[in-house]
Each structure stands twice: as structure tokens, then as C-alpha cells.
N, CA, C, O and the ligand as a Tripos MOL2 file, in Angstrom:
@<TRIPOS>MOLECULE
protein
  309   307    78     0     0
PROTEIN
NO_CHARGES

@<TRIPOS>ATOM
      1 N          40.3490  -16.3600   10.6130 N.3       1 MET1
      2 CA         39.4730  -15.5970    9.7270 C.3       1 MET1
      3 C          38.7720  -16.5040    8.7450 C.2       1 MET1
      4 O          39.3640  -17.4490    8.2220 O.2       1 MET1
      5 N          37.5530  -16.2270    8.5040 N.am      2 ARG2
      6 CA         36.7900  -17.0000    7.5470 C.3       2 ARG2
      7 C          36.2800  -16.0760    6.4530 C.2       2 ARG2
      8 O          36.0450  -14.8900    6.6850 O.2       2 ARG2
      9 N          36.1130  -16.6300    5.2610 N.am      3 GLU3
     10 CA         35.6740  -15.8340    4.1570 C.3       3 GLU3
     11 C          34.1410  -15.7800    4.1510 C.2       3 GLU3
     12 O          33.4860  -16.7370    3.7380 O.2       3 GLU3
     13 N          33.5990  -14.7110    4.5890 N.am      4 ASP4
     14 CA         32.1510  -14.5440    4.5970 C.3       4 ASP4
     15 C          31.7030  -13.8970    3.2890 C.2       4 ASP4
     16 O          32.4620  -13.1980    2.6180 O.2       4 ASP4
     17 N          30.4470  -14.1580    2.9590 N.am      5 VAL5
     18 CA         29.9000  -13.4680    1.8110 C.3       5 VAL5
     19 C          29.6640  -12.0140    2.2010 C.2       5 VAL5
     20 O          29.5240  -11.6830    3.3780 O.2       5 VAL5
     21 N          29.6230  -11.1630    1.1970 N.am      6 ALA6
     22 CA         29.4380   -9.7340    1.4870 C.3       6 ALA6
     23 C          28.0950   -9.5010    2.1270 C.2       6 ALA6
     24 O          27.1000  -10.1060    1.7280 O.2       6 ALA6
     25 N          28.0530   -8.6360    3.1090 N.am      7 PRO7
     26 CA         26.7610   -8.3330    3.7630 C.3       7 PRO7
     27 C          25.8040   -7.7100    2.7470 C.2       7 PRO7
     28 O          26.2280   -6.9790    1.8520 O.2       7 PRO7
     29 N          24.4980   -8.0090    2.8960 N.am      8 PRO8
     30 CA         23.4920   -7.5390    1.9160 C.3       8 PRO8
     31 C          23.4450   -6.0370    1.8310 C.2       8 PRO8
     32 O          23.3890   -5.4690    0.7400 O.2       8 PRO8
     33 N          23.4680   -5.4030    2.9550 N.am      9 ALA9
     34 CA         23.4280   -3.9500    2.9530 C.3       9 ALA9
     35 C          24.5580   -3.4510    3.8370 C.2       9 ALA9
     36 O          25.3680   -4.2450    4.3150 O.2       9 ALA9
     37 N          24.6180   -2.2040    4.0490 N.am     10 SER10
     38 CA         25.6480   -1.6700    4.9090 C.3      10 SER10
     39 C          25.2460   -1.9310    6.3720 C.2      10 SER10
     40 O          24.8390   -1.0250    7.0990 O.2      10 SER10
     41 N          25.3720   -3.1520    6.7530 N.am     11 CYS11
     42 CA         24.9740   -3.5580    8.1070 C.3      11 CYS11
     43 C          26.1640   -3.3620    9.0530 C.2      11 CYS11
     44 O          27.2040   -4.0030    8.9030 O.2      11 CYS11
     45 N          25.9920   -2.4830   10.0100 N.am     12 PRO12
     46 CA         27.0970   -2.1820   10.9550 C.3      12 PRO12
     47 C          27.1610   -3.1400   12.1160 C.2      12 PRO12
     48 O          28.0200   -3.0000   12.9870 O.2      12 PRO12
     49 N          26.2700   -4.1100   12.1480 N.am     13 HIS13
     50 CA         26.2010   -4.9770   13.3060 C.3      13 HIS13
     51 C          27.1020   -6.1790   13.1720 C.2      13 HIS13
     52 O          27.4000   -6.6380   12.0690 O.2      13 HIS13
     53 N          27.5280   -6.6760   14.3080 N.am     14 GLN14
     54 CA         28.3400   -7.8660   14.3770 C.3      14 GLN14
     55 C          27.7310   -8.8330   15.4000 C.2      14 GLN14
     56 O          27.5580   -8.4580   16.5600 O.2      14 GLN14
     57 N          27.4110  -10.0380   15.0070 N.am     15 PRO15
     58 CA         27.4710  -10.5170   13.6020 C.3      15 PRO15
     59 C          26.4560   -9.8190   12.7350 C.2      15 PRO15
     60 O          25.4860   -9.2500   13.2350 O.2      15 PRO15
     61 N          26.6750   -9.8610   11.4440 N.am     16 THR16
     62 CA         25.7540   -9.1620   10.5360 C.3      16 THR16
     63 C          24.3500   -9.7550   10.6210 C.2      16 THR16
     64 O          24.1760  -10.9400   10.9060 O.2      16 THR16
     65 N          23.3770   -8.9290   10.3750 N.am     17 CYS17
     66 CA         21.9780   -9.3610   10.4570 C.3      17 CYS17
     67 C          21.6690  -10.2940    9.3050 C.2      17 CYS17
     68 O          22.2420  -10.1690    8.2220 O.2      17 CYS17
     69 N          20.7400  -11.2500    9.5440 N.am     18 PRO18
     70 CA         20.3160  -12.1520    8.4620 C.3      18 PRO18
     71 C          19.5680  -11.3450    7.4130 C.2      18 PRO18
     72 O          18.8730  -10.3850    7.7470 O.2      18 PRO18
     73 N          19.7040  -11.7270    6.1470 N.am     19 PRO19
     74 CA         18.9980  -11.0220    5.0680 C.3      19 PRO19
     75 C          17.5010  -11.2370    5.1720 C.2      19 PRO19
     76 O          17.0300  -12.1200    5.8890 O.2      19 PRO19
     77 N          16.7570  -10.4040    4.4360 N.am     20 ALA20
     78 CA         15.2860  -10.4430    4.5460 C.3      20 ALA20
     79 C          14.7500  -11.7730    4.0740 C.2      20 ALA20
     80 O          13.6900  -12.2010    4.5310 O.2      20 ALA20
     81 N          15.4690  -12.4640    3.1450 N.am     21 GLU21
     82 CA         14.9750  -13.7090    2.6060 C.3      21 GLU21
     83 C          15.3700  -14.9010    3.4810 C.2      21 GLU21
     84 O          14.9730  -16.0330    3.2060 O.2      21 GLU21
     85 N          16.1190  -14.6560    4.4910 N.am     22 ALA22
     86 CA         16.5040  -15.7270    5.3950 C.3      22 ALA22
     87 C          15.3470  -16.1570    6.2860 C.2      22 ALA22
     88 O          14.4350  -15.3790    6.5660 O.2      22 ALA22
     89 N          15.4020  -17.3880    6.7180 N.am     23 ALA23
     90 CA         14.3170  -17.9020    7.5580 C.3      23 ALA23
     91 C          14.2840  -17.1950    8.9060 C.2      23 ALA23
     92 O          13.2300  -17.0660    9.5300 O.2      23 ALA23
     93 N          15.4440  -16.7420    9.3400 N.am     24 ASP24
     94 CA         15.5040  -16.0840   10.6540 C.3      24 ASP24
     95 C          15.6680  -14.5750   10.4770 C.2      24 ASP24
     96 O          16.3850  -13.9200   11.2330 O.2      24 ASP24
     97 N          14.9990  -14.0480    9.4760 N.am     25 HIS25
     98 CA         15.1480  -12.6360    9.1880 C.3      25 HIS25
     99 C          14.6510  -11.7410   10.3400 C.2      25 HIS25
    100 O          15.0540  -10.5870   10.4800 O.2      25 HIS25
    101 N          13.7670  -12.3190   11.1480 N.am     26 ALA26
    102 CA         13.2000  -11.5410   12.2460 C.3      26 ALA26
    103 C          14.2250  -11.3520   13.3540 C.2      26 ALA26
    104 O          13.9760  -10.6230   14.3140 O.2      26 ALA26
    105 N          15.3830  -12.0090   13.2270 N.am     27 ALA27
    106 CA         16.3970  -11.8790   14.2460 C.3      27 ALA27
    107 C          17.2950  -10.6870   14.0150 C.2      27 ALA27
    108 O          18.2020  -10.4140   14.8010 O.2      27 ALA27
    109 N          17.0370   -9.9730   12.9240 N.am     28 ALA28
    110 CA         17.8570   -8.8120   12.6080 C.3      28 ALA28
    111 C          17.6650   -7.7180   13.6470 C.2      28 ALA28
    112 O          16.6560   -7.6840   14.3520 O.2      28 ALA28
    113 N          18.6150   -6.8520   13.7300 N.am     29 THR29
    114 CA         18.5700   -5.7920   14.7260 C.3      29 THR29
    115 C          17.5270   -4.7320   14.3420 C.2      29 THR29
    116 O          17.4170   -4.3410   13.1800 O.2      29 THR29
    117 N          16.7780   -4.2840   15.3310 N.am     30 CYS30
    118 CA         15.7650   -3.2500   15.1110 C.3      30 CYS30
    119 C          16.4910   -1.9110   14.9660 C.2      30 CYS30
    120 O          17.3040   -1.5420   15.8130 O.2      30 CYS30
    121 N          16.1940   -1.1980   13.8970 N.am     31 VAL31
    122 CA         16.8460    0.0690   13.6570 C.3      31 VAL31
    123 C          15.8870    1.2470   13.8330 C.2      31 VAL31
    124 O          16.3270    2.3860   13.9880 O.2      31 VAL31
    125 N          14.5970    0.9830   13.8120 N.am     32 ALA32
    126 CA         13.6130    2.0460   14.0130 C.3      32 ALA32
    127 C          12.3320    1.4440   14.5550 C.2      32 ALA32
    128 O          11.7370    0.5640   13.9330 O.2      32 ALA32
    129 N          11.9110    1.9190   15.7110 N.am     33 SER33
    130 CA         10.7130    1.3730   16.3080 C.3      33 SER33
    131 C           9.6390    2.4640   16.4470 C.2      33 SER33
    132 O           9.9220    3.6110   16.7910 O.2      33 SER33
    133 N           8.4140    2.0600   16.1670 N.am     34 HIS34
    134 CA          7.2710    2.9720   16.3100 C.3      34 HIS34
    135 C           6.2190    2.2890   17.1360 C.2      34 HIS34
    136 O           5.1830    1.8770   16.6140 O.2      34 HIS34
    137 N           6.4750    2.1610   18.4460 N.am     35 PRO35
    138 CA          5.5510    1.4160   19.3210 C.3      35 PRO35
    139 C           4.1610    2.0200   19.3030 C.2      35 PRO35
    140 O           3.1730    1.3020   19.4590 O.2      35 PRO35
    141 N           4.0680    3.3210   19.1170 N.am     36 GLY36
    142 CA          2.7510    3.9520   19.1110 C.3      36 GLY36
    143 C           1.9360    3.5430   17.9020 C.2      36 GLY36
    144 O           0.7050    3.5500   17.9300 O.2      36 GLY36
    145 N           2.6490    3.1800   16.8260 N.am     37 GLN37
    146 CA          1.9690    2.7600   15.6150 C.3      37 GLN37
    147 C           1.9340    1.2380   15.4620 C.2      37 GLN37
    148 O           1.2600    0.7050   14.5810 O.2      37 GLN37
    149 N           2.6590    0.5610   16.3210 N.am     38 GLY38
    150 CA          2.6030   -0.8920   16.3350 C.3      38 GLY38
    151 C           3.5070   -1.5650   15.3020 C.2      38 GLY38
    152 O           3.2110   -2.6800   14.8720 O.2      38 GLY38
    153 N           4.5800   -0.9310   14.9010 N.am     39 TRP39
    154 CA          5.4910   -1.5730   13.9730 C.3      39 TRP39
    155 C           6.8970   -1.0940   14.1930 C.2      39 TRP39
    156 O           7.1330   -0.0390   14.7810 O.2      39 TRP39
    157 N           7.8410   -1.8970   13.7070 N.am     40 TRP40
    158 CA          9.2360   -1.4760   13.8030 C.3      40 TRP40
    159 C          10.0010   -2.0300   12.6130 C.2      40 TRP40
    160 O           9.6250   -3.0420   12.0210 O.2      40 TRP40
    161 N          11.0840   -1.3410   12.2790 N.am     41 LEU41
    162 CA         11.8470   -1.6820   11.1030 C.3      41 LEU41
    163 C          13.1640   -2.3810   11.5380 C.2      41 LEU41
    164 O          13.8610   -1.9450   12.4550 O.2      41 LEU41
    165 N          13.4510   -3.4650   10.8390 N.am     42 LEU42
    166 CA         14.6730   -4.2020   11.1080 C.3      42 LEU42
    167 C          15.7650   -3.7500   10.1540 C.2      42 LEU42
    168 O          15.4980   -3.1350    9.1220 O.2      42 LEU42
    169 N          16.9930   -4.0650   10.5200 N.am     43 CYS43
    170 CA         18.1570   -3.6450    9.7460 C.3      43 CYS43
    171 C          18.1250   -4.1680    8.3240 C.2      43 CYS43
    172 O          18.6530   -3.5200    7.4200 O.2      43 CYS43
    173 N          17.5210   -5.3210    8.1060 N.am     44 ASN44
    174 CA         17.4910   -5.9070    6.7560 C.3      44 ASN44
    175 C          16.2870   -5.4360    5.9440 C.2      44 ASN44
    176 O          16.0180   -5.9720    4.8690 O.2      44 ASN44
    177 N          15.5710   -4.4520    6.4400 N.am     45 GLY45
    178 CA         14.4680   -3.8670    5.6880 C.3      45 GLY45
    179 C          13.1170   -4.4710    5.9620 C.2      45 GLY45
    180 O          12.1040   -4.0170    5.4320 O.2      45 GLY45
    181 N          13.0990   -5.5100    6.8020 N.am     46 VAL46
    182 CA         11.8230   -6.1610    7.1340 C.3      46 VAL46
    183 C          11.0690   -5.3050    8.1750 C.2      46 VAL46
    184 O          11.6500   -4.8270    9.1490 O.2      46 VAL46
    185 N           9.7740   -5.1320    7.9360 N.am     47 VAL47
    186 CA          8.9510   -4.3890    8.8690 C.3      47 VAL47
    187 C           8.1330   -5.4240    9.6760 C.2      47 VAL47
    188 O           7.4390   -6.2670    9.1090 O.2      47 VAL47
    189 N           8.2370   -5.3330   10.9790 N.am     48 CYS48
    190 CA          7.4940   -6.2450   11.8530 C.3      48 CYS48
    191 C           6.3450   -5.4690   12.4980 C.2      48 CYS48
    192 O           6.5090   -4.3180   12.9010 O.2      48 CYS48
    193 N           5.2080   -6.1030   12.5870 N.am     49 PHE49
    194 CA          4.0490   -5.4870   13.1880 C.3      49 PHE49
    195 C           3.7490   -6.0910   14.5490 C.2      49 PHE49
    196 O           4.1690   -7.1970   14.8880 O.2      49 PHE49
    197 N           3.0010   -5.3060   15.3070 N.am     50 ASP50
    198 CA          2.6980   -5.6860   16.6890 C.3      50 ASP50
    199 C           1.9250   -7.0130   16.7700 C.2      50 ASP50
    200 O           1.9870   -7.7150   17.7790 O.2      50 ASP50
    201 N           1.2050   -7.3410   15.7060 N.am     51 ASP51
    202 CA          0.3910   -8.5610   15.6900 C.3      51 ASP51
    203 C           1.1400   -9.7260   15.0810 C.2      51 ASP51
    204 O           0.5200  -10.6970   14.6480 O.2      51 ASP51
    205 N           2.4670   -9.6500   15.0380 N.am     52 THR52
    206 CA          3.3850  -10.6440   14.5320 C.3      52 THR52
    207 C           3.3750  -10.7280   13.0060 C.2      52 THR52
    208 O           4.0640  -11.5800   12.4430 O.2      52 THR52
    209 N           2.6220   -9.8800   12.3270 N.am     53 GLY53
    210 CA          2.6850   -9.8240   10.8640 C.3      53 GLY53
    211 C           4.0020   -9.1940   10.4430 C.2      53 GLY53
    212 O           4.6280   -8.4530   11.2010 O.2      53 GLY53
    213 N           4.4100   -9.5060    9.2100 N.am     54 GLU54
    214 CA          5.6690   -8.9480    8.7040 C.3      54 GLU54
    215 C           5.5020   -8.4900    7.2710 C.2      54 GLU54
    216 O           4.6570   -8.9940    6.5290 O.2      54 GLU54
    217 N           6.3240   -7.5250    6.8970 N.am     55 LEU55
    218 CA          6.3110   -7.0370    5.5260 C.3      55 LEU55
    219 C           7.7520   -7.0320    5.0390 C.2      55 LEU55
    220 O           8.6020   -6.3130    5.5640 O.2      55 LEU55
    221 N           8.0110   -7.8600    4.0100 N.am     56 LEU56
    222 CA          9.3690   -7.9430    3.4890 C.3      56 LEU56
    223 C           9.6300   -6.7650    2.5360 C.2      56 LEU56
    224 O           8.7050   -6.1900    1.9610 O.2      56 LEU56
    225 N          10.8980   -6.4320    2.3900 N.am     57 PRO57
    226 CA         11.2550   -5.2750    1.5440 C.3      57 PRO57
    227 C          10.8550   -5.4720    0.0870 C.2      57 PRO57
    228 O          10.7500   -4.4880   -0.6460 O.2      57 PRO57
    229 N          10.6290   -6.6980   -0.3600 N.am     58 ASP58
    230 CA         10.2130   -6.9250   -1.7470 C.3      58 ASP58
    231 C           8.7050   -6.8270   -1.9250 C.2      58 ASP58
    232 O           8.1800   -7.0320   -3.0190 O.2      58 ASP58
    233 N           8.0120   -6.5090   -0.8250 N.am     59 GLY59
    234 CA          6.5520   -6.3120   -0.9040 C.3      59 GLY59
    235 C           5.7840   -7.5220   -0.4080 C.2      59 GLY59
    236 O           4.5570   -7.4730   -0.3230 O.2      59 GLY59
    237 N           6.4650   -8.5990   -0.0820 N.am     60 THR60
    238 CA          5.7790   -9.7960    0.4100 C.3      60 THR60
    239 C           5.2410   -9.5620    1.8150 C.2      60 THR60
    240 O           5.9790   -9.1570    2.7130 O.2      60 THR60
    241 N           3.9540   -9.8180    1.9990 N.am     61 ALA61
    242 CA          3.3550   -9.6290    3.2910 C.3      61 ALA61
    243 C           3.1650  -10.9790    3.9850 C.2      61 ALA61
    244 O           2.5820  -11.8940    3.4030 O.2      61 ALA61
    245 N           3.6350  -11.1080    5.1810 N.am     62 ILE62
    246 CA          3.4730  -12.3280    5.9500 C.3      62 ILE62
    247 C           2.3920  -12.1040    6.9920 C.2      62 ILE62
    248 O           2.5240  -11.2310    7.8510 O.2      62 ILE62
    249 N           1.3090  -12.9000    6.9210 N.am     63 PRO63
    250 CA          0.1960  -12.6900    7.8540 C.3      63 PRO63
    251 C           0.6320  -13.0200    9.2750 C.2      63 PRO63
    252 O           1.5740  -13.7820    9.4920 O.2      63 PRO63
    253 N          -0.0580  -12.4440   10.2160 N.am     64 PRO64
    254 CA          0.2530  -12.7150   11.6290 C.3      64 PRO64
    255 C           0.0280  -14.1660   11.9970 C.2      64 PRO64
    256 O          -0.8240  -14.8400   11.4170 O.2      64 PRO64
    257 N           0.7820  -14.6360   12.9490 N.am     65 CYS65
    258 CA          0.6020  -15.9830   13.4540 C.3      65 CYS65
    259 C          -0.4380  -15.9470   14.5650 C.2      65 CYS65
    260 O          -0.2080  -15.4080   15.6480 O.2      65 CYS65
    261 N          -1.5670  -16.5270   14.2670 N.am     66 ARG66
    262 CA         -2.6410  -16.5150   15.2540 C.3      66 ARG66
    263 C          -2.6180  -17.8410   15.9950 C.2      66 ARG66
    264 O          -3.2140  -18.8240   15.5520 O.2      66 ARG66
    265 N          -1.9450  -17.8590   17.0980 N.am     67 VAL67
    266 CA         -1.8730  -19.0610   17.8750 C.3      67 VAL67
    267 C          -2.7560  -18.9230   19.0880 C.2      67 VAL67
    268 O          -2.6510  -17.9590   19.8470 O.2      67 VAL67
    269 N          -3.6280  -19.8960   19.2670 N.am     68 SER68
    270 CA         -4.4980  -19.8940   20.4310 C.3      68 SER68
    271 C          -4.2290  -21.1570   21.2550 C.2      68 SER68
    272 O          -4.5940  -22.2610   20.8520 O.2      68 SER68
    273 N          -3.6090  -20.9840   22.3720 N.am     69 GLY69
    274 CA         -3.2340  -22.1500   23.1380 C.3      69 GLY69
    275 C          -1.8340  -21.9900   23.6650 C.2      69 GLY69
    276 O          -1.2250  -20.9260   23.5540 O.2      69 GLY69
    277 N          -1.3480  -23.0290   24.2240 N.am     70 ASN70
    278 CA         -0.0100  -22.9760   24.8150 C.3      70 ASN70
    279 C           1.0010  -23.6710   23.9270 C.2      70 ASN70
    280 O           1.7560  -24.5280   24.3870 O.2      70 ASN70
    281 N           1.0180  -23.3070   22.6600 N.am     71 ARG71
    282 CA          1.9680  -23.9360   21.7600 C.3      71 ARG71
    283 C           3.3070  -23.2430   21.8990 C.2      71 ARG71
    284 O           3.4500  -22.0620   21.5810 O.2      71 ARG71
    285 N           4.2720  -23.9810   22.3730 N.am     72 ARG72
    286 CA          5.5840  -23.4120   22.5720 C.3      72 ARG72
    287 C           6.5900  -24.0800   21.6610 C.2      72 ARG72
    288 O           6.4900  -25.2730   21.3740 O.2      72 ARG72
    289 N           7.5590  -23.3050   21.2090 N.am     73 THR73
    290 CA          8.6090  -23.8940   20.4380 C.3      73 THR73
    291 C           9.5340  -24.6880   21.3680 C.2      73 THR73
    292 O           9.4240  -24.6100   22.5910 O.2      73 THR73
    293 N          10.4120  -25.4230   20.7830 N.am     74 ASP74
    294 CA         11.3290  -26.2180   21.5740 C.3      74 ASP74
    295 C          12.2300  -25.3230   22.4240 C.2      74 ASP74
    296 O          13.1120  -24.6280   21.9190 O.2      74 ASP74
    297 N          11.9800  -25.3650   23.7130 N.am     75 GLY75
    298 CA         12.7500  -24.5390   24.5950 C.3      75 GLY75
    299 C          14.1620  -25.0700   24.7780 C.2      75 GLY75
    300 O          14.4100  -26.2710   24.6640 O.2      75 GLY75
    301 N          15.0540  -24.1870   25.0540 N.am     76 GLU76
    302 CA         16.4200  -24.5930   25.2570 C.3      76 GLU76
    303 C          16.7930  -24.6150   26.7330 C.2      76 GLU76
    304 O          17.9230  -24.9330   27.1040 O.2      76 GLU76
    305 N          15.8530  -24.2840   27.5340 N.am     77 GLY77
    306 CA         16.1870  -24.2350   28.9370 C.3      77 GLY77
    307 C          15.1020  -24.7900   29.7400 C.2      77 GLY77
    308 O          15.2020  -24.8340   30.9670 O.2      77 GLY77
    309 ZN         22.3740   -5.0490   10.9570 Zn       78 ZN78
@<TRIPOS>BOND
     1     1     2 1
     2     2     3 1
     3     3     4 2
     4     3     5 am
     5     5     6 1
     6     6     7 1
     7     7     8 2
     8     7     9 am
     9     9    10 1
    10    10    11 1
    11    11    12 2
    12    11    13 am
    13    13    14 1
    14    14    15 1
    15    15    16 2
    16    15    17 am
    17    17    18 1
    18    18    19 1
    19    19    20 2
    20    19    21 am
    21    21    22 1
    22    22    23 1
    23    23    24 2
    24    23    25 am
    25    25    26 1
    26    26    27 1
    27    27    28 2
    28    27    29 am
    29    29    30 1
    30    30    31 1
    31    31    32 2
    32    31    33 am
    33    33    34 1
    34    34    35 1
    35    35    36 2
    36    35    37 am
    37    37    38 1
    38    38    39 1
    39    39    40 2
    40    39    41 am
    41    41    42 1
    42    42    43 1
    43    43    44 2
    44    43    45 am
    45    45    46 1
    46    46    47 1
    47    47    48 2
    48    47    49 am
    49    49    50 1
    50    50    51 1
    51    51    52 2
    52    51    53 am
    53    53    54 1
    54    54    55 1
    55    55    56 2
    56    55    57 am
    57    57    58 1
    58    58    59 1
    59    59    60 2
    60    59    61 am
    61    61    62 1
    62    62    63 1
    63    63    64 2
    64    63    65 am
    65    65    66 1
    66    66    67 1
    67    67    68 2
    68    67    69 am
    69    69    70 1
    70    70    71 1
    71    71    72 2
    72    71    73 am
    73    73    74 1
    74    74    75 1
    75    75    76 2
    76    75    77 am
    77    77    78 1
    78    78    79 1
    79    79    80 2
    80    79    81 am
    81    81    82 1
    82    82    83 1
    83    83    84 2
    84    83    85 am
    85    85    86 1
    86    86    87 1
    87    87    88 2
    88    87    89 am
    89    89    90 1
    90    90    91 1
    91    91    92 2
    92    91    93 am
    93    93    94 1
    94    94    95 1
    95    95    96 2
    96    95    97 am
    97    97    98 1
    98    98    99 1
    99    99   100 2
   100    99   101 am
   101   101   102 1
   102   102   103 1
   103   103   104 2
   104   103   105 am
   105   105   106 1
   106   106   107 1
   107   107   108 2
   108   107   109 am
   109   109   110 1
   110   110   111 1
   111   111   112 2
   112   111   113 am
   113   113   114 1
   114   114   115 1
   115   115   116 2
   116   115   117 am
   117   117   118 1
   118   118   119 1
   119   119   120 2
   120   119   121 am
   121   121   122 1
   122   122   123 1
   123   123   124 2
   124   123   125 am
   125   125   126 1
   126   126   127 1
   127   127   128 2
   128   127   129 am
   129   129   130 1
   130   130   131 1
   131   131   132 2
   132   131   133 am
   133   133   134 1
   134   134   135 1
   135   135   136 2
   136   135   137 am
   137   137   138 1
   138   138   139 1
   139   139   140 2
   140   139   141 am
   141   141   142 1
   142   142   143 1
   143   143   144 2
   144   143   145 am
   145   145   146 1
   146   146   147 1
   147   147   148 2
   148   147   149 am
   149   149   150 1
   150   150   151 1
   151   151   152 2
   152   151   153 am
   153   153   154 1
   154   154   155 1
   155   155   156 2
   156   155   157 am
   157   157   158 1
   158   158   159 1
   159   159   160 2
   160   159   161 am
   161   161   162 1
   162   162   163 1
   163   163   164 2
   164   163   165 am
   165   165   166 1
   166   166   167 1
   167   167   168 2
   168   167   169 am
   169   169   170 1
   170   170   171 1
   171   171   172 2
   172   171   173 am
   173   173   174 1
   174   174   175 1
   175   175   176 2
   176   175   177 am
   177   177   178 1
   178   178   179 1
   179   179   180 2
   180   179   181 am
   181   181   182 1
   182   182   183 1
   183   183   184 2
   184   183   185 am
   185   185   186 1
   186   186   187 1
   187   187   188 2
   188   187   189 am
   189   189   190 1
   190   190   191 1
   191   191   192 2
   192   191   193 am
   193   193   194 1
   194   194   195 1
   195   195   196 2
   196   195   197 am
   197   197   198 1
   198   198   199 1
   199   199   200 2
   200   199   201 am
   201   201   202 1
   202   202   203 1
   203   203   204 2
   204   203   205 am
   205   205   206 1
   206   206   207 1
   207   207   208 2
   208   207   209 am
   209   209   210 1
   210   210   211 1
   211   211   212 2
   212   211   213 am
   213   213   214 1
   214   214   215 1
   215   215   216 2
   216   215   217 am
   217   217   218 1
   218   218   219 1
   219   219   220 2
   220   219   221 am
   221   221   222 1
   222   222   223 1
   223   223   224 2
   224   223   225 am
   225   225   226 1
   226   226   227 1
   227   227   228 2
   228   227   229 am
   229   229   230 1
   230   230   231 1
   231   231   232 2
   232   231   233 am
   233   233   234 1
   234   234   235 1
   235   235   236 2
   236   235   237 am
   237   237   238 1
   238   238   239 1
   239   239   240 2
   240   239   241 am
   241   241   242 1
   242   242   243 1
   243   243   244 2
   244   243   245 am
   245   245   246 1
   246   246   247 1
   247   247   248 2
   248   247   249 am
   249   249   250 1
   250   250   251 1
   251   251   252 2
   252   251   253 am
   253   253   254 1
   254   254   255 1
   255   255   256 2
   256   255   257 am
   257   257   258 1
   258   258   259 1
   259   259   260 2
   260   259   261 am
   261   261   262 1
   262   262   263 1
   263   263   264 2
   264   263   265 am
   265   265   266 1
   266   266   267 1
   267   267   268 2
   268   267   269 am
   269   269   270 1
   270   270   271 1
   271   271   272 2
   272   271   273 am
   273   273   274 1
   274   274   275 1
   275   275   276 2
   276   275   277 am
   277   277   278 1
   278   278   279 1
   279   279   280 2
   280   279   281 am
   281   281   282 1
   282   282   283 1
   283   283   284 2
   284   283   285 am
   285   285   286 1
   286   286   287 1
   287   287   288 2
   288   287   289 am
   289   289   290 1
   290   290   291 1
   291   291   292 2
   292   291   293 am
   293   293   294 1
   294   294   295 1
   295   295   296 2
   296   295   297 am
   297   297   298 1
   298   298   299 1
   299   299   300 2
   300   299   301 am
   301   301   302 1
   302   302   303 1
   303   303   304 2
   304   303   305 am
   305   305   306 1
   306   306   307 1
   307   307   308 2
@<TRIPOS>SUBSTRUCTURE
     1 MET1         2 RESIDUE 1 A MET
     2 ARG2         6 RESIDUE 1 A ARG
     3 GLU3        10 RESIDUE 1 A GLU
     4 ASP4        14 RESIDUE 1 A ASP
     5 VAL5        18 RESIDUE 1 A VAL
     6 ALA6        22 RESIDUE 1 A ALA
     7 PRO7        26 RESIDUE 1 A PRO
     8 PRO8        30 RESIDUE 1 A PRO
     9 ALA9        34 RESIDUE 1 A ALA
    10 SER10       38 RESIDUE 1 A SER
    11 CYS11       42 RESIDUE 1 A CYS
    12 PRO12       46 RESIDUE 1 A PRO
    13 HIS13       50 RESIDUE 1 A HIS
    14 GLN14       54 RESIDUE 1 A GLN
    15 PRO15       58 RESIDUE 1 A PRO
    16 THR16       62 RESIDUE 1 A THR
    17 CYS17       66 RESIDUE 1 A CYS
    18 PRO18       70 RESIDUE 1 A PRO
    19 PRO19       74 RESIDUE 1 A PRO
    20 ALA20       78 RESIDUE 1 A ALA
    21 GLU21       82 RESIDUE 1 A GLU
    22 ALA22       86 RESIDUE 1 A ALA
    23 ALA23       90 RESIDUE 1 A ALA
    24 ASP24       94 RESIDUE 1 A ASP
    25 HIS25       98 RESIDUE 1 A HIS
    26 ALA26      102 RESIDUE 1 A ALA
    27 ALA27      106 RESIDUE 1 A ALA
    28 ALA28      110 RESIDUE 1 A ALA
    29 THR29      114 RESIDUE 1 A THR
    30 CYS30      118 RESIDUE 1 A CYS
    31 VAL31      122 RESIDUE 1 A VAL
    32 ALA32      126 RESIDUE 1 A ALA
    33 SER33      130 RESIDUE 1 A SER
    34 HIS34      134 RESIDUE 1 A HIS
    35 PRO35      138 RESIDUE 1 A PRO
    36 GLY36      142 RESIDUE 1 A GLY
    37 GLN37      146 RESIDUE 1 A GLN
    38 GLY38      150 RESIDUE 1 A GLY
    39 TRP39      154 RESIDUE 1 A TRP
    40 TRP40      158 RESIDUE 1 A TRP
    41 LEU41      162 RESIDUE 1 A LEU
    42 LEU42      166 RESIDUE 1 A LEU
    43 CYS43      170 RESIDUE 1 A CYS
    44 ASN44      174 RESIDUE 1 A ASN
    45 GLY45      178 RESIDUE 1 A GLY
    46 VAL46      182 RESIDUE 1 A VAL
    47 VAL47      186 RESIDUE 1 A VAL
    48 CYS48      190 RESIDUE 1 A CYS
    49 PHE49      194 RESIDUE 1 A PHE
    50 ASP50      198 RESIDUE 1 A ASP
    51 ASP51      202 RESIDUE 1 A ASP
    52 THR52      206 RESIDUE 1 A THR
    53 GLY53      210 RESIDUE 1 A GLY
    54 GLU54      214 RESIDUE 1 A GLU
    55 LEU55      218 RESIDUE 1 A LEU
    56 LEU56      222 RESIDUE 1 A LEU
    57 PRO57      226 RESIDUE 1 A PRO
    58 ASP58      230 RESIDUE 1 A ASP
    59 GLY59      234 RESIDUE 1 A GLY
    60 THR60      238 RESIDUE 1 A THR
    61 ALA61      242 RESIDUE 1 A ALA
    62 ILE62      246 RESIDUE 1 A ILE
    63 PRO63      250 RESIDUE 1 A PRO
    64 PRO64      254 RESIDUE 1 A PRO
    65 CYS65      258 RESIDUE 1 A CYS
    66 ARG66      262 RESIDUE 1 A ARG
    67 VAL67      266 RESIDUE 1 A VAL
    68 SER68      270 RESIDUE 1 A SER
    69 GLY69      274 RESIDUE 1 A GLY
    70 ASN70      278 RESIDUE 1 A ASN
    71 ARG71      282 RESIDUE 1 A ARG
    72 ARG72      286 RESIDUE 1 A ARG
    73 THR73      290 RESIDUE 1 A THR
    74 ASP74      294 RESIDUE 1 A ASP
    75 GLY75      298 RESIDUE 1 A GLY
    76 GLU76      302 RESIDUE 1 A GLU
    77 GLY77      306 RESIDUE 1 A GLY
    78 ZN78       309 GROUP 0 **** ****
């Protein structure tokens, strides 16, 4: 057993979802999706948009990543 910090919200997932201020906040579990409207809500309160834009629960808006080309992140496989 390890002593973890208390989860930010009542997150029922295991492992718990990263907080909204975390760099990998987009990895949180989707709790509500609205594909018809082009957005979905993550467990940590972050709203993701179809155009890769994001809206943090504190009101911070992250503009979409407009990548043109074959820029790939470091693949693991
Ligand atoms: Zn969660």
C-alpha cells in the first residue's frame, strides 16, 4: 500500500484520473459525451472539443492544436 494524496474530486475510477491542472489531464475518463455537439466532459471537469480545443474548469481555454503535416509524437511501438 502506498500513501496517495486524496483524489481531487469523487473520482470512482482506478487509477484515479489526473487533475485538471495536470499535464496529462486529457487522459481522464470521459463521463459525458456529446458527439453531436462536438464536445465531451472528462471526469476532472475538463471539456474537450472535437477540434482538440479544451476548456479547463477554472475557465482557462486551450486553443486547438492545428497541426498540418505528419508530425507524430514519439511512438512506443
Ligand atoms: Zn475519474
